[in-house]
C-alpha positions as a Python dict, from the first residue, in 0.01 Angstrom:
ca = {
    (1, 'X'): (0, 0, 0),
    (2, 'X'): (94, 228, 287),
    (3, 'X'): (262, 467, 105),
    (4, 'X'): (-67, 534, -175),
    (5, 'X'): (-280, 571, 134),
    (6, 'X'): (-76, 845, 255),
    (7, 'X'): (-2, 1029, -87),
    (8, 'X'): (-435, 1020, -119),
    (9, 'X'): (-436, 1132, 234),
    (10, 'X'): (-222, 1488, 127),
    (11, 'X'): (-414, 1530, -181),
    (12, 'X'): (-749, 1526, 33),
    (13, 'X'): (-563, 1783, 284),
    (14, 'X'): (-458, 2013, -18),
    (15, 'X'): (-820, 2003, -106),
    (16, 'X'): (-930, 2104, 207),
    (17, 'X'): (-614, 2415, 193),
    (18, 'X'): (-805, 2490, -176),
    (19, 'X'): (-1120, 2515, -4),
    (20, 'X'): (-1037, 2719, 252),
    (21, 'X'): (-813, 2959, 18),
    (22, 'X'): (-1126, 3002, -254),
    (23, 'X'): (-1395, 3090, 57),
    (24, 'X'): (-1128, 3358, 209),
    (25, 'X'): (-1082, 3507, -131),
    (26, 'X'): (-1426, 3543, -229),
    (27, 'X'): (-1486, 3706, 123),
    (28, 'X'): (-1158, 3887, 137),
    (29, 'X'): (-1330, 4260, 106),
    (30, 'X'): (-1558, 4194, 392),
    (31, 'X'): (-1246, 4039, 604),
    (32, 'X'): (-906, 4231, 491),
    (33, 'X'): (-978, 4530, 777),
    (34, 'X'): (-1015, 4279, 1053),
    (35, 'X'): (-712, 4087, 955),
    (36, 'X'): (-508, 4377, 911),
    (37, 'X'): (-635, 4446, 1237),
    (38, 'X'): (-525, 4145, 1388),
    (39, 'X'): (-216, 4182, 1251),
    (40, 'X'): (-122, 4483, 1380),
    (41, 'X'): (-219, 4344, 1736),
    (42, 'X'): (-29, 4081, 1680),
    (43, 'X'): (279, 4324, 1612),
    (44, 'X'): (197, 4507, 1906),
    (45, 'X'): (193, 4213, 2153),
    (46, 'X'): (547, 4052, 1971),
    (47, 'X'): (657, 4384, 2111),
    (48, 'X'): (533, 4363, 2464),
    (49, 'X'): (677, 4068, 2509),
    (50, 'X'): (986, 4146, 2375),
    (51, 'X'): (1027, 4436, 2645),
    (52, 'X'): (883, 4264, 2918),
    (53, 'X'): (1182, 3998, 2823),
    (54, 'X'): (1424, 4294, 2843),
    (55, 'X'): (1258, 4466, 3163),
    (56, 'X'): (1345, 4107, 3300),
    (57, 'X'): (1652, 4039, 3193),
    (58, 'X'): (1786, 4377, 3312),
    (59, 'X'): (1622, 4309, 3668),
    (60, 'X'): (1815, 3963, 3694),
    (61, 'X'): (2123, 4117, 3598),
    (62, 'X'): (2104, 4471, 3754),
    (63, 'X'): (1825, 4490, 3988),
    (64, 'X'): (1831, 4164, 4138),
    (65, 'X'): (2186, 4192, 4314),
    (66, 'X'): (2092, 4557, 4402),
    (67, 'X'): (1782, 4403, 4601),
    (68, 'X'): (1950, 4113, 4749),
    (69, 'X'): (2243, 4331, 4886),
    (70, 'X'): (1919, 4637, 5049),
    (71, 'X'): (1742, 4284, 5169),
    (72, 'X'): (2135, 4239, 5369),
    (73, 'X'): (2169, 4557, 5508),
    (74, 'X'): (1799, 4535, 5615),
    (75, 'X'): (1836, 4228, 5793),
    (76, 'X'): (2151, 4360, 5891),
    (77, 'X'): (1999, 4704, 6102),
    (78, 'X'): (1716, 4468, 6224),
    (79, 'X'): (1958, 4236, 6474),
    (80, 'X'): (2192, 4570, 6557),
    (81, 'X'): (1796, 4717, 6668),
    (82, 'X'): (1763, 4424, 6908),
    (83, 'X'): (2097, 4455, 7013),
    (84, 'X'): (2075, 4788, 7106),
    (85, 'X'): (1752, 4710, 7249),
    (86, 'X'): (1870, 4426, 7490),
    (87, 'X'): (2209, 4703, 7579),
    (88, 'X'): (1933, 4977, 7657),
    (89, 'X'): (1712, 4667, 7866),
    (90, 'X'): (2064, 4577, 8046),
    (91, 'X'): (2134, 4943, 8085),
    (92, 'X'): (1793, 4987, 8281),
    (93, 'X'): (1816, 4717, 8519),
    (94, 'X'): (2216, 4838, 8584),
    (95, 'X'): (2024, 5184, 8689),
    (96, 'X'): (1768, 5034, 8936),
    (97, 'X'): (2031, 4797, 9085),
    (98, 'X'): (2242, 5145, 9144),
    (99, 'X'): (1967, 5350, 9270),
    (100, 'X'): (1854, 5074, 9526),
    (101, 'X'): (2206, 5067, 9679),
    (102, 'X'): (2209, 5418, 9748),
    (103, 'X'): (1886, 5422, 9902),
    (104, 'X'): (1981, 5130, 10085),
    (105, 'X'): (1790, 4827, 9920),
    (106, 'X'): (2043, 4636, 9822),
    (107, 'X'): (1958, 4278, 9779),
    (108, 'X'): (2277, 4035, 9854),
    (109, 'X'): (2149, 3774, 9584),
    (110, 'X'): (2111, 4070, 9309),
    (111, 'X'): (2450, 4181, 9444),
    (112, 'X'): (2652, 3909, 9323),
    (113, 'X'): (2497, 3869, 8968),
    (114, 'X'): (2585, 4082, 8768),
    (115, 'X'): (2459, 4180, 8411),
    (116, 'X'): (2688, 4042, 8182),
    (117, 'X'): (2613, 4114, 7786),
    (118, 'X'): (2708, 3776, 7620),
    (119, 'X'): (2671, 3955, 7273),
    (120, 'X'): (2852, 4255, 7157),
    (121, 'X'): (3035, 4404, 6871),
    (122, 'X'): (3391, 4333, 6886),
    (123, 'X'): (3486, 4734, 6886),
    (124, 'X'): (3292, 4674, 7228),
    (125, 'X'): (3483, 4381, 7337),
    (126, 'X'): (3827, 4522, 7335),
    (127, 'X'): (3686, 4790, 7520),
    (128, 'X'): (3566, 4541, 7779),
    (129, 'X'): (3681, 4423, 8104),
    (130, 'X'): (3666, 4070, 7938),
    (131, 'X'): (4023, 4124, 7730),
    (132, 'X'): (4177, 4096, 8111),
    (133, 'X'): (3989, 3797, 8267),
    (134, 'X'): (4233, 3500, 8270),
    (135, 'X'): (3881, 3297, 8325),
    (136, 'X'): (3725, 3162, 7927),
    (137, 'X'): (3448, 3313, 7854),
    (138, 'X'): (3192, 3215, 7556),
    (139, 'X'): (3061, 3525, 7390),
    (140, 'X'): (2959, 3536, 7083),
    (141, 'X'): (2963, 3891, 6841),
    (142, 'X'): (2752, 4098, 6662),
    (143, 'X'): (2986, 4176, 6357),
    (144, 'X'): (2941, 3784, 6268),
    (145, 'X'): (2562, 3766, 6267),
    (146, 'X'): (2458, 3609, 5931),
    (147, 'X'): (2171, 3532, 5764),
    (148, 'X'): (2074, 3276, 5452),
    (149, 'X'): (1757, 3307, 5261),
    (150, 'X'): (1632, 3044, 5050),
    (151, 'X'): (1609, 3276, 4711),
    (152, 'X'): (2008, 3332, 4802),
    (153, 'X'): (2085, 2960, 4846),
    (154, 'X'): (1896, 2894, 4518),
    (155, 'X'): (2114, 3109, 4355),
    (156, 'X'): (2382, 2832, 4427),
    (157, 'X'): (2456, 2651, 4083),
    (158, 'X'): (2274, 2305, 4127),
    (159, 'X'): (2627, 2121, 4009),
    (160, 'X'): (2829, 2317, 4320),
    (161, 'X'): (2573, 2200, 4623),
    (162, 'X'): (2504, 1867, 4512),
    (163, 'X'): (2271, 1692, 4801),
    (164, 'X'): (2339, 1992, 5044),
    (165, 'X'): (2048, 2227, 5156),
    (166, 'X'): (1989, 2486, 5319),
    (167, 'X'): (1963, 2355, 5683),
    (168, 'X'): (2311, 2159, 5644),
    (169, 'X'): (2476, 2477, 5509),
    (170, 'X'): (2330, 2681, 5789),
    (171, 'X'): (2414, 2425, 6107),
    (172, 'X'): (2790, 2405, 5976),
    (173, 'X'): (2757, 2790, 5965),
    (174, 'X'): (2619, 2777, 6315),
    (175, 'X'): (2886, 2479, 6442),
    (176, 'X'): (3171, 2573, 6286),
    (177, 'X'): (3276, 2923, 6103),
    (178, 'X'): (3087, 3145, 6322),
    (179, 'X'): (3216, 2959, 6676),
    (180, 'X'): (3562, 2968, 6459),
    (181, 'X'): (3566, 3368, 6461),
    (182, 'X'): (3455, 3411, 6766),
    (183, 'X'): (3711, 3222, 6974),
    (184, 'X'): (3962, 3326, 6756),
    (185, 'X'): (3883, 3704, 6839),
    (186, 'X'): (3781, 3617, 7193),
    (187, 'X'): (4181, 3525, 7247),
    (188, 'X'): (4299, 3786, 6966),
    (189, 'X'): (4172, 4051, 7152),
    (190, 'X'): (4316, 3960, 7474),
    (191, 'X'): (4579, 4120, 7695),
    (192, 'X'): (4863, 3886, 7727),
    (193, 'X'): (4895, 3926, 8043),
    (194, 'X'): (4524, 3726, 8042),
    (195, 'X'): (4653, 3435, 7823),
    (196, 'X'): (4806, 3227, 8094),
    (197, 'X'): (4730, 2848, 7924),
    (198, 'X'): (5044, 2762, 7699),
    (199, 'X'): (4814, 2616, 7399),
    (200, 'X'): (4592, 2925, 7352),
    (201, 'X'): (4922, 3168, 7396),
    (202, 'X'): (5118, 3066, 7122),
    (203, 'X'): (4767, 3088, 6888),
    (204, 'X'): (4765, 3421, 7039),
    (205, 'X'): (5153, 3476, 6929),
    (206, 'X'): (5049, 3331, 6593),
    (207, 'X'): (4707, 3523, 6589),
    (208, 'X'): (4874, 3872, 6635),
    (209, 'X'): (5160, 3788, 6397),
    (210, 'X'): (4868, 3727, 6070),
    (211, 'X'): (4664, 4017, 6144),
    (212, 'X'): (4972, 4216, 5955),
    (213, 'X'): (4894, 4001, 5651),
    (214, 'X'): (4510, 4177, 5633),
    (215, 'X'): (4497, 4476, 5824),
    (216, 'X'): (4105, 4570, 5983),
    (217, 'X'): (3977, 4269, 5767),
    (218, 'X'): (3849, 3939, 6012),
    (219, 'X'): (3964, 3630, 5914),
    (220, 'X'): (4040, 3279, 5969),
    (221, 'X'): (4248, 3039, 5829),
    (222, 'X'): (4239, 2673, 5724),
    (223, 'X'): (4396, 2546, 5957),
    (224, 'X'): (4177, 2750, 6250),
    (225, 'X'): (3861, 2568, 6092),
    (226, 'X'): (4043, 2223, 6071),
    (227, 'X'): (4104, 2296, 6465),
    (228, 'X'): (3764, 2331, 6544),
    (229, 'X'): (3645, 2032, 6371),
    (230, 'X'): (3916, 1833, 6531),
    (231, 'X'): (4020, 1660, 6160),
    (232, 'X'): (4137, 1780, 5833),
    (233, 'X'): (3902, 1982, 5555),
    (234, 'X'): (3789, 1697, 5333),
    (235, 'X'): (3553, 1701, 4999),
    (236, 'X'): (3225, 1778, 5179),
    (237, 'X'): (3351, 2058, 5395),
    (238, 'X'): (3525, 2230, 5098),
    (239, 'X'): (3155, 2196, 4952),
    (240, 'X'): (3009, 2416, 5179),
    (241, 'X'): (3300, 2679, 5153),
    (242, 'X'): (3303, 2687, 4830),
    (243, 'X'): (2895, 2763, 4851),
    (244, 'X'): (2976, 3047, 5136),
    (245, 'X'): (3248, 3199, 4923),
    (246, 'X'): (2935, 3196, 4622),
    (247, 'X'): (2726, 3371, 4918),
    (248, 'X'): (3005, 3616, 4933),
    (249, 'X'): (2994, 3545, 5335),
    (250, 'X'): (3355, 3403, 5279),
    (251, 'X'): (3659, 3439, 5071),
    (252, 'X'): (3920, 3275, 4992),
    (253, 'X'): (4264, 3380, 4945),
    (254, 'X'): (4648, 3243, 4950),
    (255, 'X'): (4894, 3412, 5128),
    (256, 'X'): (5259, 3281, 5174),
    (257, 'X'): (5097, 2930, 5152),
    (258, 'X'): (4855, 2985, 5411),
    (259, 'X'): (4465, 2952, 5322),
    (260, 'X'): (4305, 3258, 5480),
    (261, 'X'): (3910, 3258, 5460),
    (262, 'X'): (3754, 3655, 5495),
    (263, 'X'): (3463, 3723, 5614),
    (264, 'X'): (3297, 4015, 5384),
    (265, 'X'): (2925, 3951, 5447),
    (266, 'X'): (2884, 4335, 5496),
    (267, 'X'): (3201, 4426, 5357),
}
């Protein structure tokens, strides 16, 4: 019974289509121009959509990465300007201090204090008095400044990041990776005579031996990261390192059985 009903419905639909066809045929001379114009507009629309798709694909494959690089350079330049402004502020303070001394207006409290820039370039650090100081000092370097945007994080494949979020990755950079680089190069660039602690001296010798592997490139080893965390690198930490490699902040390589992580954010 259901099959007969279905067949009848199909026949009714066919009759409606035939009626529509005959109506269109009857008024064809009146609508042919409009139908041709509609067909032309459809072709133009299809062509426009095709061009838009090609332009979007080109932007994603060619212009997108270039735009990301431009944003990175702008952000780095912004940080450099801020650093220079801080240095100018410190220089002005020192000039005023020198003028007060020359005029006999030295304040005993001010004399006991010295303006020390805690953030500098590694090149400046190598020429500074800090490399001869035995007392360790926590320093930050502009060379290891970084910024991860939401857009960059979203480009990481979901299978790679899993349940990790941007805040966790940034916290890992701030608490482990960046301090690991800063502590290493704070010690590496010290004069040997200024390194009195035997453990630091052993690390200083290892760091200097490793420099020949990648001259003029800043890097840490897997062992450096593990020592900073106080434990071995587990699966969760390795996922974070993979994401940093995907973002081109770190580059992983091996040499003589040692895993190295090269800083390549602005390389």
